[in-house]
N, C-alpha and C positions, 0 to 999 in steps of 0.2 A: 311762871314756868310755862313753856310752850305745851300745846296739846300733845305733840309728838313725844316730848319728854315725859309727860304724865303717863302716856301710853307705855313707853319703854319701862318706866319704873313699875307700873302695874303688872306688866307681863313678866318682868323679872321676879317680882314678888310671888306671882302665881306659880312660876316654874320652881322656885325654891320651896314653896309649900307643897308642891307635887312631890318633890324629892323627899321631903319629910314623911309624907304618907307612904311612899314606896319603902322607906327604911322601916317604918312601923309595921308594914306588911311582912317584911323579912323577919322582924322580931316575932310576929305571930306565927309565921311558918316554922320558926325555930322551936317554939313551944309545942306545936303540933308534932314535929319530928321527935322531940324529946318524949312526948307522951306515947308515941308509937315505938319507942325504943331504938330509933335510928341514930340518935346522938346521945352522948352522955350529959349529965348535969353540968359537968365542968365545961364542955364545949358550948352548951347553951349559955352559961353565965359569961364566958369569954366573949362570945358573939354579941350578946346583949350589951355588954360593957362597951364594946366597939360601936355598936349601933347607937347607943345613947350618946356617946361622944360625938358621933357624926350628926345626930339630930341637934345636939346643943350647938355645934358649929354652924349648922345651917340656920338655926333660929337666930344666932348672933349676926349672921350675914344678912338676914332679913332686916334686922335692926339697923344695919349700915344703910339700907335703902331709905330710912327715915331721916337721914342726916340732911339738914337744911342746905348744905353745900350743893346738892344736886339741883336745887332750884335755879342756880346761877348758870348751869350748863345749858347751852343752846342747841347742841346737835347730838344725835345718837353716837356719832364717831367719837366725839370728845368724852361722852359718858362712858363708853366701853373702855377707852384708854385709862381713864381715871378710876373706874370701877375695878378693873383688873389690878391696878396698883394697890388700891385700897384693900382688896381681897387678899392679895399676896402678903401684904404687911400684917393684916389682921390674923391670918392663919399662922404666920410665922410668930407673931407676938404672943399668941395664946397657945401655940403648939398643939393645934388640933390635928386629928388623924390625917395622914397623907392622902387617904382615899377621898377625903372631902374635896381636895384640889381636882382630882380626876372627874368626880361627879359634877362639880361646879363648872368646870371647863366645858363639859358637854352641854350643860344647860345655857351657859352664857353664849356659846357658839350658836345654839339654836335660835336664841332671841336676836343675836347679832345678824345672822343670816336673814331673819325675817325682816329686819329693818334696813339692812344695808345690802342685801342680796349677794353677800360674799360667796 
């Protein structure tokens, strides 16, 4: 695998891990809001269920990055095309929350712009 592709995969992994941490922070904020009486227990549980689904989806997408098929890809352009297709299929197959697509799109765009200058 080229040095550039190693860098692309590493940066994608970091961005996805960052998203996980952001979602966990939202869970913590929900608990604080519940303790202050700003939201009900029902809202807290509903939100946390959604957040956990999103975290699970992101974790599974990080797993996609370990697929040996990426070692055969030579350019960031090709990676982003194939990764987008793999992600769409994965999210559809496992019926993850639709918010994951929006979150992921923003992160992929950020890494894509870094490498391709779009």
